[in-house]
C-alpha positions in Angstrom: 1.6 -54.8 -31.5 4.2 -53.7 -29.0 3.4 -53.9 -25.3 5.1 -52.7 -22.2 4.3 -54.3 -18.9 4.5 -52.6 -15.5 6.8 -54.5 -13.1 8.2 -53.9 -9.6 12.0 -53.7 -9.3 13.1 -56.1 -6.5 16.9 -56.1 -7.0 19.5 -54.0 -8.7 23.0 -55.1 -9.7 25.7 -54.9 -12.4 26.3 -57.7 -14.8 28.8 -57.6 -17.6 29.2 -53.9 -17.2 25.4 -53.2 -17.5 22.9 -52.0 -14.9 20.6 -54.9 -14.4 17.8 -55.9 -12.0 15.1 -58.3 -11.2 11.5 -57.3 -11.5 8.2 -59.0 -10.5 4.8 -58.9 -12.1 2.1 -61.3 -11.2 4.4 -63.5 -9.1 6.8 -64.0 -12.0 10.4 -62.6 -11.7 12.5 -61.7 -14.7 15.9 -60.3 -15.2 15.7 -56.9 -16.9 18.2 -54.3 -18.2 18.0 -51.0 -16.3 20.4 -49.0 -18.5 17.6 -46.7 -19.8 16.4 -46.0 -16.3 19.6 -45.5 -14.2 17.8 -43.5 -11.5 15.5 -46.5 -10.6 15.5 -47.8 -7.1 14.4 -51.0 -5.5 10.6 -50.8 -5.0 10.0 -48.6 -8.0 7.7 -49.7 -10.8 9.0 -49.7 -14.4 7.5 -50.3 -17.8 9.3 -53.4 -19.3 9.5 -53.9 -23.0 11.5 -56.8 -24.5 13.6 -57.1 -21.3 14.4 -53.4 -21.0 13.0 -51.0 -18.4 12.0 -48.0 -20.5 10.3 -45.7 -18.0 9.6 -45.4 -14.3 6.0 -45.3 -13.0 4.5 -44.5 -9.6 2.5 -47.2 -7.9 -0.9 -45.7 -8.9 0.1 -45.6 -12.6 1.4 -49.2 -12.4 -1.9 -50.4 -10.8 -4.0 -48.6 -13.4 -2.0 -50.1 -16.3 -2.2 -53.6 -14.7 -6.0 -53.2 -14.2 -6.4 -52.1 -17.9 -4.3 -55.1 -19.1 -6.4 -57.5 -16.9 -9.7 -56.1 -18.3 -8.3 -56.4 -21.8 -7.4 -60.0 -21.2 -10.8 -60.8 -19.7 -12.6 -59.2 -22.7 -10.5 -61.4 -25.1 -11.4 -64.5 -23.1 -15.1 -63.6 -23.1 -14.9 -62.9 -26.9 -13.3 -66.3 -27.4 -15.9 -68.1 -25.3 -13.7 -68.7 -22.2 -14.8 -67.8 -18.8 -13.0 -64.7 -17.3 -10.3 -65.6 -14.9 -12.2 -64.1 -12.0 -15.1 -66.6 -12.7 -13.0 -69.7 -13.1 -13.0 -72.3 -10.3 -9.8 -73.1 -8.5 
């Protein structure tokens, strides 16, 4: 299964002749290639697949995708007998 994850672009720069950036999802920052989305701006959300931003999303679309992914992860946890993250003690 291939999966693209929505992430917020926090920095844009050039590296080795490529348009690159940093993006954040869930408090984790990753370097991503922005060559497929050259019009992206800091603060935009993008769908990241294997280190490449493949499309730009608005904030509502990103939130909806993240909620769906969270629900999917929780359903897998419940299916495997683990308590959903929202019910785990800290």
